[in-house]
mmCIF entry with sequence, helices, sheets and N, C-alpha, C, O atoms, coordinates in Angstrom:
data_MODEL
# 
_entry.id   MODEL 
# 
_entity.id                         1 
_entity.type                       polymer 
_entity.pdbx_number_of_molecules   1 
# 
_entity_poly.entity_id                      1 
_entity_poly.type                           'polypeptide(L)' 
_entity_poly.nstd_linkage                   no 
_entity_poly.nstd_monomer                   no 
_entity_poly.pdbx_seq_one_letter_code       
;(UNK)(UNK)(UNK)(UNK)(UNK)(UNK)(UNK)(UNK)(UNK)(UNK)(UNK)(UNK)(UNK)(UNK)(UNK)(UNK)
(UNK)(UNK)(UNK)(UNK)(UNK)(UNK)(UNK)(UNK)(UNK)(UNK)(UNK)(UNK)(UNK)(UNK)(UNK)(UNK)
(UNK)(UNK)(UNK)(UNK)(UNK)(UNK)(UNK)(UNK)(UNK)(UNK)(UNK)(UNK)(UNK)(UNK)(UNK)(UNK)
(UNK)(UNK)
;
_entity_poly.pdbx_seq_one_letter_code_can   XXXXXXXXXXXXXXXXXXXXXXXXXXXXXXXXXXXXXXXXXXXXXXXXXX 
_entity_poly.pdbx_strand_id                 A 
# 
loop_
_entity_poly_seq.entity_id 
_entity_poly_seq.num 
_entity_poly_seq.mon_id 
_entity_poly_seq.hetero 
1 1  UNK n 
1 2  UNK n 
1 3  UNK n 
1 4  UNK n 
1 5  UNK n 
1 6  UNK n 
1 7  UNK n 
1 8  UNK n 
1 9  UNK n 
1 10 UNK n 
1 11 UNK n 
1 12 UNK n 
1 13 UNK n 
1 14 UNK n 
1 15 UNK n 
1 16 UNK n 
1 17 UNK n 
1 18 UNK n 
1 19 UNK n 
1 20 UNK n 
1 21 UNK n 
1 22 UNK n 
1 23 UNK n 
1 24 UNK n 
1 25 UNK n 
1 26 UNK n 
1 27 UNK n 
1 28 UNK n 
1 29 UNK n 
1 30 UNK n 
1 31 UNK n 
1 32 UNK n 
1 33 UNK n 
1 34 UNK n 
1 35 UNK n 
1 36 UNK n 
1 37 UNK n 
1 38 UNK n 
1 39 UNK n 
1 40 UNK n 
1 41 UNK n 
1 42 UNK n 
1 43 UNK n 
1 44 UNK n 
1 45 UNK n 
1 46 UNK n 
1 47 UNK n 
1 48 UNK n 
1 49 UNK n 
1 50 UNK n 
# 
_struct_asym.id          A 
_struct_asym.entity_id   1 
# 
loop_
_struct_conf.conf_type_id 
_struct_conf.id 
_struct_conf.pdbx_PDB_helix_id 
_struct_conf.beg_label_comp_id 
_struct_conf.beg_label_asym_id 
_struct_conf.beg_label_seq_id 
_struct_conf.pdbx_beg_PDB_ins_code 
_struct_conf.end_label_comp_id 
_struct_conf.end_label_asym_id 
_struct_conf.end_label_seq_id 
_struct_conf.pdbx_end_PDB_ins_code 
_struct_conf.beg_auth_comp_id 
_struct_conf.beg_auth_asym_id 
_struct_conf.beg_auth_seq_id 
_struct_conf.end_auth_comp_id 
_struct_conf.end_auth_asym_id 
_struct_conf.end_auth_seq_id 
_struct_conf.pdbx_PDB_helix_class 
_struct_conf.details 
_struct_conf.pdbx_PDB_helix_length 
HELX_P HELX_P1 AA1 UNK A 5  ? UNK A 32 ? UNK A 5  UNK A 32 1 ? 28 
HELX_P HELX_P2 AA2 UNK A 37 ? UNK A 49 ? UNK A 37 UNK A 49 1 ? 13 
# 
_struct_conf_type.id          HELX_P 
_struct_conf_type.criteria    ? 
_struct_conf_type.reference   ? 
# 
loop_
_atom_site.group_PDB 
_atom_site.id 
_atom_site.type_symbol 
_atom_site.label_atom_id 
_atom_site.label_alt_id 
_atom_site.label_comp_id 
_atom_site.label_asym_id 
_atom_site.label_entity_id 
_atom_site.label_seq_id 
_atom_site.pdbx_PDB_ins_code 
_atom_site.Cartn_x 
_atom_site.Cartn_y 
_atom_site.Cartn_z 
_atom_site.occupancy 
_atom_site.B_iso_or_equiv 
_atom_site.pdbx_formal_charge 
_atom_site.auth_seq_id 
_atom_site.auth_comp_id 
_atom_site.auth_asym_id 
_atom_site.auth_atom_id 
_atom_site.pdbx_PDB_model_num 
ATOM 1   N N  . UNK A 1 1  ? 137.821 60.201 238.024 1.00 0.00 ? 1  UNK A N  1 
ATOM 2   C CA . UNK A 1 1  ? 139.209 60.295 237.651 1.00 0.00 ? 1  UNK A CA 1 
ATOM 3   C C  . UNK A 1 1  ? 139.719 61.682 238.048 1.00 0.00 ? 1  UNK A C  1 
ATOM 4   O O  . UNK A 1 1  ? 139.060 62.687 237.782 1.00 0.00 ? 1  UNK A O  1 
ATOM 5   N N  . UNK A 1 2  ? 140.859 61.735 238.669 1.00 0.00 ? 2  UNK A N  1 
ATOM 6   C CA . UNK A 1 2  ? 141.454 62.999 239.079 1.00 0.00 ? 2  UNK A CA 1 
ATOM 7   C C  . UNK A 1 2  ? 142.463 63.445 238.029 1.00 0.00 ? 2  UNK A C  1 
ATOM 8   O O  . UNK A 1 2  ? 143.391 62.713 237.685 1.00 0.00 ? 2  UNK A O  1 
ATOM 9   N N  . UNK A 1 3  ? 142.265 64.657 237.529 1.00 0.00 ? 3  UNK A N  1 
ATOM 10  C CA . UNK A 1 3  ? 143.202 65.228 236.564 1.00 0.00 ? 3  UNK A CA 1 
ATOM 11  C C  . UNK A 1 3  ? 143.699 66.551 237.123 1.00 0.00 ? 3  UNK A C  1 
ATOM 12  O O  . UNK A 1 3  ? 142.912 67.367 237.603 1.00 0.00 ? 3  UNK A O  1 
ATOM 13  N N  . UNK A 1 4  ? 144.986 66.756 237.059 1.00 0.00 ? 4  UNK A N  1 
ATOM 14  C CA . UNK A 1 4  ? 145.572 67.984 237.573 1.00 0.00 ? 4  UNK A CA 1 
ATOM 15  C C  . UNK A 1 4  ? 145.063 69.178 236.782 1.00 0.00 ? 4  UNK A C  1 
ATOM 16  O O  . UNK A 1 4  ? 144.858 69.094 235.571 1.00 0.00 ? 4  UNK A O  1 
ATOM 17  N N  . UNK A 1 5  ? 144.860 70.289 237.479 1.00 0.00 ? 5  UNK A N  1 
ATOM 18  C CA . UNK A 1 5  ? 144.273 71.477 236.849 1.00 0.00 ? 5  UNK A CA 1 
ATOM 19  C C  . UNK A 1 5  ? 145.095 71.978 235.670 1.00 0.00 ? 5  UNK A C  1 
ATOM 20  O O  . UNK A 1 5  ? 144.528 72.359 234.646 1.00 0.00 ? 5  UNK A O  1 
ATOM 21  N N  . UNK A 1 6  ? 146.404 71.985 235.792 1.00 0.00 ? 6  UNK A N  1 
ATOM 22  C CA . UNK A 1 6  ? 147.213 72.520 234.700 1.00 0.00 ? 6  UNK A CA 1 
ATOM 23  C C  . UNK A 1 6  ? 147.091 71.661 233.443 1.00 0.00 ? 6  UNK A C  1 
ATOM 24  O O  . UNK A 1 6  ? 147.192 72.175 232.329 1.00 0.00 ? 6  UNK A O  1 
ATOM 25  N N  . UNK A 1 7  ? 146.876 70.371 233.614 1.00 0.00 ? 7  UNK A N  1 
ATOM 26  C CA . UNK A 1 7  ? 146.676 69.514 232.443 1.00 0.00 ? 7  UNK A CA 1 
ATOM 27  C C  . UNK A 1 7  ? 145.359 69.871 231.755 1.00 0.00 ? 7  UNK A C  1 
ATOM 28  O O  . UNK A 1 7  ? 145.282 69.885 230.527 1.00 0.00 ? 7  UNK A O  1 
ATOM 29  N N  . UNK A 1 8  ? 144.332 70.156 232.540 1.00 0.00 ? 8  UNK A N  1 
ATOM 30  C CA . UNK A 1 8  ? 143.046 70.546 231.958 1.00 0.00 ? 8  UNK A CA 1 
ATOM 31  C C  . UNK A 1 8  ? 143.157 71.924 231.287 1.00 0.00 ? 8  UNK A C  1 
ATOM 32  O O  . UNK A 1 8  ? 142.557 72.148 230.236 1.00 0.00 ? 8  UNK A O  1 
ATOM 33  N N  . UNK A 1 9  ? 143.912 72.836 231.881 1.00 0.00 ? 9  UNK A N  1 
ATOM 34  C CA . UNK A 1 9  ? 144.105 74.158 231.283 1.00 0.00 ? 9  UNK A CA 1 
ATOM 35  C C  . UNK A 1 9  ? 144.872 74.042 229.969 1.00 0.00 ? 9  UNK A C  1 
ATOM 36  O O  . UNK A 1 9  ? 144.544 74.717 228.993 1.00 0.00 ? 9  UNK A O  1 
ATOM 37  N N  . UNK A 1 10 ? 145.889 73.189 229.943 1.00 0.00 ? 10 UNK A N  1 
ATOM 38  C CA . UNK A 1 10 ? 146.660 72.994 228.721 1.00 0.00 ? 10 UNK A CA 1 
ATOM 39  C C  . UNK A 1 10 ? 145.793 72.380 227.627 1.00 0.00 ? 10 UNK A C  1 
ATOM 40  O O  . UNK A 1 10 ? 145.887 72.773 226.464 1.00 0.00 ? 10 UNK A O  1 
ATOM 41  N N  . UNK A 1 11 ? 144.960 71.427 227.991 1.00 0.00 ? 11 UNK A N  1 
ATOM 42  C CA . UNK A 1 11 ? 144.063 70.810 227.013 1.00 0.00 ? 11 UNK A CA 1 
ATOM 43  C C  . UNK A 1 11 ? 143.059 71.833 226.488 1.00 0.00 ? 11 UNK A C  1 
ATOM 44  O O  . UNK A 1 11 ? 142.784 71.875 225.288 1.00 0.00 ? 11 UNK A O  1 
ATOM 45  N N  . UNK A 1 12 ? 142.515 72.652 227.375 1.00 0.00 ? 12 UNK A N  1 
ATOM 46  C CA . UNK A 1 12 ? 141.580 73.690 226.952 1.00 0.00 ? 12 UNK A CA 1 
ATOM 47  C C  . UNK A 1 12 ? 142.228 74.707 226.029 1.00 0.00 ? 12 UNK A C  1 
ATOM 48  O O  . UNK A 1 12 ? 141.619 75.123 225.044 1.00 0.00 ? 12 UNK A O  1 
ATOM 49  N N  . UNK A 1 13 ? 143.450 75.111 226.334 1.00 0.00 ? 13 UNK A N  1 
ATOM 50  C CA . UNK A 1 13 ? 144.165 76.059 225.479 1.00 0.00 ? 13 UNK A CA 1 
ATOM 51  C C  . UNK A 1 13 ? 144.456 75.436 224.119 1.00 0.00 ? 13 UNK A C  1 
ATOM 52  O O  . UNK A 1 13 ? 144.300 76.093 223.090 1.00 0.00 ? 13 UNK A O  1 
ATOM 53  N N  . UNK A 1 14 ? 144.874 74.185 224.108 1.00 0.00 ? 14 UNK A N  1 
ATOM 54  C CA . UNK A 1 14 ? 145.166 73.498 222.853 1.00 0.00 ? 14 UNK A CA 1 
ATOM 55  C C  . UNK A 1 14 ? 143.917 73.410 221.979 1.00 0.00 ? 14 UNK A C  1 
ATOM 56  O O  . UNK A 1 14 ? 143.964 73.720 220.789 1.00 0.00 ? 14 UNK A O  1 
ATOM 57  N N  . UNK A 1 15 ? 142.807 72.990 222.571 1.00 0.00 ? 15 UNK A N  1 
ATOM 58  C CA . UNK A 1 15 ? 141.573 72.864 221.791 1.00 0.00 ? 15 UNK A CA 1 
ATOM 59  C C  . UNK A 1 15 ? 141.072 74.226 221.315 1.00 0.00 ? 15 UNK A C  1 
ATOM 60  O O  . UNK A 1 15 ? 140.516 74.328 220.222 1.00 0.00 ? 15 UNK A O  1 
ATOM 61  N N  . UNK A 1 16 ? 141.258 75.257 222.111 1.00 0.00 ? 16 UNK A N  1 
ATOM 62  C CA . UNK A 1 16 ? 140.876 76.597 221.690 1.00 0.00 ? 16 UNK A CA 1 
ATOM 63  C C  . UNK A 1 16 ? 141.682 77.063 220.495 1.00 0.00 ? 16 UNK A C  1 
ATOM 64  O O  . UNK A 1 16 ? 141.138 77.669 219.572 1.00 0.00 ? 16 UNK A O  1 
ATOM 65  N N  . UNK A 1 17 ? 142.978 76.783 220.507 1.00 0.00 ? 17 UNK A N  1 
ATOM 66  C CA . UNK A 1 17 ? 143.831 77.161 219.376 1.00 0.00 ? 17 UNK A CA 1 
ATOM 67  C C  . UNK A 1 17 ? 143.445 76.373 218.125 1.00 0.00 ? 17 UNK A C  1 
ATOM 68  O O  . UNK A 1 17 ? 143.458 76.917 217.021 1.00 0.00 ? 17 UNK A O  1 
ATOM 69  N N  . UNK A 1 18 ? 143.105 75.105 218.291 1.00 0.00 ? 18 UNK A N  1 
ATOM 70  C CA . UNK A 1 18 ? 142.684 74.291 217.143 1.00 0.00 ? 18 UNK A CA 1 
ATOM 71  C C  . UNK A 1 18 ? 141.402 74.856 216.529 1.00 0.00 ? 18 UNK A C  1 
ATOM 72  O O  . UNK A 1 18 ? 141.284 74.938 215.307 1.00 0.00 ? 18 UNK A O  1 
ATOM 73  N N  . UNK A 1 19 ? 140.445 75.244 217.372 1.00 0.00 ? 19 UNK A N  1 
ATOM 74  C CA . UNK A 1 19 ? 139.172 75.781 216.870 1.00 0.00 ? 19 UNK A CA 1 
ATOM 75  C C  . UNK A 1 19 ? 139.394 77.118 216.165 1.00 0.00 ? 19 UNK A C  1 
ATOM 76  O O  . UNK A 1 19 ? 138.875 77.334 215.070 1.00 0.00 ? 19 UNK A O  1 
ATOM 77  N N  . UNK A 1 20 ? 140.158 78.012 216.783 1.00 0.00 ? 20 UNK A N  1 
ATOM 78  C CA . UNK A 1 20 ? 140.411 79.322 216.176 1.00 0.00 ? 20 UNK A CA 1 
ATOM 79  C C  . UNK A 1 20 ? 141.185 79.155 214.866 1.00 0.00 ? 20 UNK A C  1 
ATOM 80  O O  . UNK A 1 20 ? 140.892 79.842 213.887 1.00 0.00 ? 20 UNK A O  1 
ATOM 81  N N  . UNK A 1 21 ? 142.165 78.257 214.837 1.00 0.00 ? 21 UNK A N  1 
ATOM 82  C CA . UNK A 1 21 ? 142.930 78.017 213.614 1.00 0.00 ? 21 UNK A CA 1 
ATOM 83  C C  . UNK A 1 21 ? 142.072 77.464 212.496 1.00 0.00 ? 21 UNK A C  1 
ATOM 84  O O  . UNK A 1 21 ? 142.260 77.810 211.329 1.00 0.00 ? 21 UNK A O  1 
ATOM 85  N N  . UNK A 1 22 ? 141.125 76.599 212.854 1.00 0.00 ? 22 UNK A N  1 
ATOM 86  C CA . UNK A 1 22 ? 140.228 76.038 211.847 1.00 0.00 ? 22 UNK A CA 1 
ATOM 87  C C  . UNK A 1 22 ? 139.353 77.123 211.240 1.00 0.00 ? 22 UNK A C  1 
ATOM 88  O O  . UNK A 1 22 ? 139.192 77.189 210.021 1.00 0.00 ? 22 UNK A O  1 
ATOM 89  N N  . UNK A 1 23 ? 138.788 77.975 212.091 1.00 0.00 ? 23 UNK A N  1 
ATOM 90  C CA . UNK A 1 23 ? 137.974 79.071 211.575 1.00 0.00 ? 23 UNK A CA 1 
ATOM 91  C C  . UNK A 1 23 ? 138.807 80.038 210.747 1.00 0.00 ? 23 UNK A C  1 
ATOM 92  O O  . UNK A 1 23 ? 138.333 80.552 209.734 1.00 0.00 ? 23 UNK A O  1 
ATOM 93  N N  . UNK A 1 24 ? 140.046 80.293 211.167 1.00 0.00 ? 24 UNK A N  1 
ATOM 94  C CA . UNK A 1 24 ? 140.947 81.181 210.423 1.00 0.00 ? 24 UNK A CA 1 
ATOM 95  C C  . UNK A 1 24 ? 141.161 80.648 209.011 1.00 0.00 ? 24 UNK A C  1 
ATOM 96  O O  . UNK A 1 24 ? 141.082 81.394 208.035 1.00 0.00 ? 24 UNK A O  1 
ATOM 97  N N  . UNK A 1 25 ? 141.435 79.339 208.915 1.00 0.00 ? 25 UNK A N  1 
ATOM 98  C CA . UNK A 1 25 ? 141.679 78.740 207.594 1.00 0.00 ? 25 UNK A CA 1 
ATOM 99  C C  . UNK A 1 25 ? 140.430 78.727 206.729 1.00 0.00 ? 25 UNK A C  1 
ATOM 100 O O  . UNK A 1 25 ? 140.517 78.940 205.520 1.00 0.00 ? 25 UNK A O  1 
ATOM 101 N N  . UNK A 1 26 ? 139.267 78.479 207.329 1.00 0.00 ? 26 UNK A N  1 
ATOM 102 C CA . UNK A 1 26 ? 138.016 78.496 206.560 1.00 0.00 ? 26 UNK A CA 1 
ATOM 103 C C  . UNK A 1 26 ? 137.711 79.889 206.032 1.00 0.00 ? 26 UNK A C  1 
ATOM 104 O O  . UNK A 1 26 ? 137.298 80.040 204.882 1.00 0.00 ? 26 UNK A O  1 
ATOM 105 N N  . UNK A 1 27 ? 137.909 80.905 206.859 1.00 0.00 ? 27 UNK A N  1 
ATOM 106 C CA . UNK A 1 27 ? 137.679 82.281 206.422 1.00 0.00 ? 27 UNK A CA 1 
ATOM 107 C C  . UNK A 1 27 ? 138.677 82.654 205.336 1.00 0.00 ? 27 UNK A C  1 
ATOM 108 O O  . UNK A 1 27 ? 138.307 83.294 204.351 1.00 0.00 ? 27 UNK A O  1 
ATOM 109 N N  . UNK A 1 28 ? 139.942 82.261 205.500 1.00 0.00 ? 28 UNK A N  1 
ATOM 110 C CA . UNK A 1 28 ? 140.955 82.568 204.487 1.00 0.00 ? 28 UNK A CA 1 
ATOM 111 C C  . UNK A 1 28 ? 140.610 81.908 203.157 1.00 0.00 ? 28 UNK A C  1 
ATOM 112 O O  . UNK A 1 28 ? 140.748 82.534 202.106 1.00 0.00 ? 28 UNK A O  1 
ATOM 113 N N  . UNK A 1 29 ? 140.165 80.661 203.187 1.00 0.00 ? 29 UNK A N  1 
ATOM 114 C CA . UNK A 1 29 ? 139.794 79.971 201.951 1.00 0.00 ? 29 UNK A CA 1 
ATOM 115 C C  . UNK A 1 29 ? 138.590 80.644 201.297 1.00 0.00 ? 29 UNK A C  1 
ATOM 116 O O  . UNK A 1 29 ? 138.532 80.768 200.074 1.00 0.00 ? 29 UNK A O  1 
ATOM 117 N N  . UNK A 1 30 ? 137.638 81.075 202.108 1.00 0.00 ? 30 UNK A N  1 
ATOM 118 C CA . UNK A 1 30 ? 136.457 81.746 201.567 1.00 0.00 ? 30 UNK A CA 1 
ATOM 119 C C  . UNK A 1 30 ? 136.846 83.075 200.926 1.00 0.00 ? 30 UNK A C  1 
ATOM 120 O O  . UNK A 1 30 ? 136.348 83.407 199.849 1.00 0.00 ? 30 UNK A O  1 
ATOM 121 N N  . UNK A 1 31 ? 137.722 83.836 201.565 1.00 0.00 ? 31 UNK A N  1 
ATOM 122 C CA . UNK A 1 31 ? 138.136 85.122 201.015 1.00 0.00 ? 31 UNK A CA 1 
ATOM 123 C C  . UNK A 1 31 ? 138.993 84.951 199.763 1.00 0.00 ? 31 UNK A C  1 
ATOM 124 O O  . UNK A 1 31 ? 138.894 85.747 198.830 1.00 0.00 ? 31 UNK A O  1 
ATOM 125 N N  . UNK A 1 32 ? 139.823 83.931 199.740 1.00 0.00 ? 32 UNK A N  1 
ATOM 126 C CA . UNK A 1 32 ? 140.676 83.694 198.573 1.00 0.00 ? 32 UNK A CA 1 
ATOM 127 C C  . UNK A 1 32 ? 139.841 83.379 197.331 1.00 0.00 ? 32 UNK A C  1 
ATOM 128 O O  . UNK A 1 32 ? 140.232 83.725 196.216 1.00 0.00 ? 32 UNK A O  1 
ATOM 129 N N  . UNK A 1 33 ? 138.711 82.733 197.518 1.00 0.00 ? 33 UNK A N  1 
ATOM 130 C CA . UNK A 1 33 ? 137.854 82.377 196.393 1.00 0.00 ? 33 UNK A CA 1 
ATOM 131 C C  . UNK A 1 33 ? 136.948 83.531 195.965 1.00 0.00 ? 33 UNK A C  1 
ATOM 132 O O  . UNK A 1 33 ? 136.182 83.393 195.012 1.00 0.00 ? 33 UNK A O  1 
ATOM 133 N N  . UNK A 1 34 ? 137.029 84.661 196.657 1.00 0.00 ? 34 UNK A N  1 
ATOM 134 C CA . UNK A 1 34 ? 136.162 85.793 196.360 1.00 0.00 ? 34 UNK A CA 1 
ATOM 135 C C  . UNK A 1 34 ? 136.569 86.479 195.058 1.00 0.00 ? 34 UNK A C  1 
ATOM 136 O O  . UNK A 1 34 ? 137.725 86.409 194.638 1.00 0.00 ? 34 UNK A O  1 
ATOM 137 N N  . UNK A 1 35 ? 135.602 87.141 194.429 1.00 0.00 ? 35 UNK A N  1 
ATOM 138 C CA . UNK A 1 35 ? 135.868 87.899 193.203 1.00 0.00 ? 35 UNK A CA 1 
ATOM 139 C C  . UNK A 1 35 ? 136.471 89.269 193.505 1.00 0.00 ? 35 UNK A C  1 
ATOM 140 O O  . UNK A 1 35 ? 137.080 89.891 192.635 1.00 0.00 ? 35 UNK A O  1 
ATOM 141 N N  . UNK A 1 36 ? 136.299 89.732 194.740 1.00 0.00 ? 36 UNK A N  1 
ATOM 142 C CA . UNK A 1 36 ? 136.829 91.031 195.137 1.00 0.00 ? 36 UNK A CA 1 
ATOM 143 C C  . UNK A 1 36 ? 138.350 90.956 195.256 1.00 0.00 ? 36 UNK A C  1 
ATOM 144 O O  . UNK A 1 36 ? 138.890 90.038 195.873 1.00 0.00 ? 36 UNK A O  1 
ATOM 145 N N  . UNK A 1 37 ? 139.025 91.921 194.667 1.00 0.00 ? 37 UNK A N  1 
ATOM 146 C CA . UNK A 1 37 ? 140.489 91.936 194.703 1.00 0.00 ? 37 UNK A CA 1 
ATOM 147 C C  . UNK A 1 37 ? 140.998 92.079 196.137 1.00 0.00 ? 37 UNK A C  1 
ATOM 148 O O  . UNK A 1 37 ? 141.932 91.387 196.543 1.00 0.00 ? 37 UNK A O  1 
ATOM 149 N N  . UNK A 1 38 ? 140.368 92.993 196.910 1.00 0.00 ? 38 UNK A N  1 
ATOM 150 C CA . UNK A 1 38 ? 140.803 93.211 198.284 1.00 0.00 ? 38 UNK A CA 1 
ATOM 151 C C  . UNK A 1 38 ? 140.602 91.950 199.121 1.00 0.00 ? 38 UNK A C  1 
ATOM 152 O O  . UNK A 1 38 ? 141.501 91.549 199.860 1.00 0.00 ? 38 UNK A O  1 
ATOM 153 N N  . UNK A 1 39 ? 139.426 91.320 199.012 1.00 0.00 ? 39 UNK A N  1 
ATOM 154 C CA . UNK A 1 39 ? 139.146 90.112 199.787 1.00 0.00 ? 39 UNK A CA 1 
ATOM 155 C C  . UNK A 1 39 ? 140.075 88.976 199.381 1.00 0.00 ? 39 UNK A C  1 
ATOM 156 O O  . UNK A 1 39 ? 140.519 88.197 200.224 1.00 0.00 ? 39 UNK A O  1 
ATOM 157 N N  . UNK A 1 40 ? 140.367 88.885 198.091 1.00 0.00 ? 40 UNK A N  1 
ATOM 158 C CA . UNK A 1 40 ? 141.263 87.841 197.602 1.00 0.00 ? 40 UNK A CA 1 
ATOM 159 C C  . UNK A 1 40 ? 142.657 88.016 198.197 1.00 0.00 ? 40 UNK A C  1 
ATOM 160 O O  . UNK A 1 40 ? 143.252 87.045 198.665 1.00 0.00 ? 40 UNK A O  1 
ATOM 161 N N  . UNK A 1 41 ? 143.183 89.231 198.186 1.00 0.00 ? 41 UNK A N  1 
ATOM 162 C CA . UNK A 1 41 ? 144.512 89.483 198.744 1.00 0.00 ? 41 UNK A CA 1 
ATOM 163 C C  . UNK A 1 41 ? 144.522 89.270 200.259 1.00 0.00 ? 41 UNK A C  1 
ATOM 164 O O  . UNK A 1 41 ? 145.495 88.759 200.815 1.00 0.00 ? 41 UNK A O  1 
ATOM 165 N N  . UNK A 1 42 ? 143.431 89.667 200.921 1.00 0.00 ? 42 UNK A N  1 
ATOM 166 C CA . UNK A 1 42 ? 143.339 89.470 202.360 1.00 0.00 ? 42 UNK A CA 1 
ATOM 167 C C  . UNK A 1 42 ? 143.332 87.979 202.703 1.00 0.00 ? 42 UNK A C  1 
ATOM 168 O O  . UNK A 1 42 ? 143.993 87.558 203.653 1.00 0.00 ? 42 UNK A O  1 
ATOM 169 N N  . UNK A 1 43 ? 142.593 87.186 201.937 1.00 0.00 ? 43 UNK A N  1 
ATOM 170 C CA . UNK A 1 43 ? 142.568 85.746 202.153 1.00 0.00 ? 43 UNK A CA 1 
ATOM 171 C C  . UNK A 1 43 ? 143.924 85.102 201.938 1.00 0.00 ? 43 UNK A C  1 
ATOM 172 O O  . UNK A 1 43 ? 144.323 84.206 202.681 1.00 0.00 ? 43 UNK A O  1 
ATOM 173 N N  . UNK A 1 44 ? 144.633 85.568 200.913 1.00 0.00 ? 44 UNK A N  1 
ATOM 174 C CA . UNK A 1 44 ? 145.983 85.031 200.664 1.00 0.00 ? 44 UNK A CA 1 
ATOM 175 C C  . UNK A 1 44 ? 146.930 85.417 201.788 1.00 0.00 ? 44 UNK A C  1 
ATOM 176 O O  . UNK A 1 44 ? 147.775 84.615 202.186 1.00 0.00 ? 44 UNK A O  1 
ATOM 177 N N  . UNK A 1 45 ? 146.802 86.630 202.304 1.00 0.00 ? 45 UNK A N  1 
ATOM 178 C CA . UNK A 1 45 ? 147.647 87.055 203.423 1.00 0.00 ? 45 UNK A CA 1 
ATOM 179 C C  . UNK A 1 45 ? 147.333 86.242 204.690 1.00 0.00 ? 45 UNK A C  1 
ATOM 180 O O  . UNK A 1 45 ? 148.234 85.863 205.437 1.00 0.00 ? 45 UNK A O  1 
ATOM 181 N N  . UNK A 1 46 ? 146.049 85.986 204.911 1.00 0.00 ? 46 UNK A N  1 
ATOM 182 C CA . UNK A 1 46 ? 145.663 85.173 206.077 1.00 0.00 ? 46 UNK A CA 1 
ATOM 183 C C  . UNK A 1 46 ? 146.228 83.762 205.961 1.00 0.00 ? 46 UNK A C  1 
ATOM 184 O O  . UNK A 1 46 ? 146.727 83.207 206.939 1.00 0.00 ? 46 UNK A O  1 
ATOM 185 N N  . UNK A 1 47 ? 146.150 83.186 204.771 1.00 0.00 ? 47 UNK A N  1 
ATOM 186 C CA . UNK A 1 47 ? 146.674 81.832 204.577 1.00 0.00 ? 47 UNK A CA 1 
ATOM 187 C C  . UNK A 1 47 ? 148.183 81.811 204.772 1.00 0.00 ? 47 UNK A C  1 
ATOM 188 O O  . UNK A 1 47 ? 148.724 80.851 205.318 1.00 0.00 ? 47 UNK A O  1 
ATOM 189 N N  . UNK A 1 48 ? 148.864 82.861 204.330 1.00 0.00 ? 48 UNK A N  1 
ATOM 190 C CA . UNK A 1 48 ? 150.318 82.942 204.501 1.00 0.00 ? 48 UNK A CA 1 
ATOM 191 C C  . UNK A 1 48 ? 150.676 83.069 205.972 1.00 0.00 ? 48 UNK A C  1 
ATOM 192 O O  . UNK A 1 48 ? 151.650 82.463 206.417 1.00 0.00 ? 48 UNK A O  1 
ATOM 193 N N  . UNK A 1 49 ? 149.922 83.833 206.729 1.00 0.00 ? 49 UNK A N  1 
ATOM 194 C CA . UNK A 1 49 ? 150.193 84.032 208.154 1.00 0.00 ? 49 UNK A CA 1 
ATOM 195 C C  . UNK A 1 49 ? 149.991 82.756 208.950 1.00 0.00 ? 49 UNK A C  1 
ATOM 196 O O  . UNK A 1 49 ? 150.691 82.519 209.934 1.00 0.00 ? 49 UNK A O  1 
ATOM 197 N N  . UNK A 1 50 ? 149.040 81.936 208.533 1.00 0.00 ? 50 UNK A N  1 
ATOM 198 C CA . UNK A 1 50 ? 148.759 80.705 209.268 1.00 0.00 ? 50 UNK A CA 1 
ATOM 199 C C  . UNK A 1 50 ? 149.891 79.743 209.073 1.00 0.00 ? 50 UNK A C  1 
ATOM 200 O O  . UNK A 1 50 ? 149.860 78.636 209.609 1.00 0.00 ? 50 UNK A O  1 
# 
């Protein structure tokens, strides 16, 4: 099957953003559940930014 290069680049960029966003949300959730005040605030800020 022939697929145009720009379509493959767009798909790769989309999947990369999905993976990075997933890790961002997992880290934010982990930090929000932390007992540390700084980590808790950082996790809440990360969740707000997403």
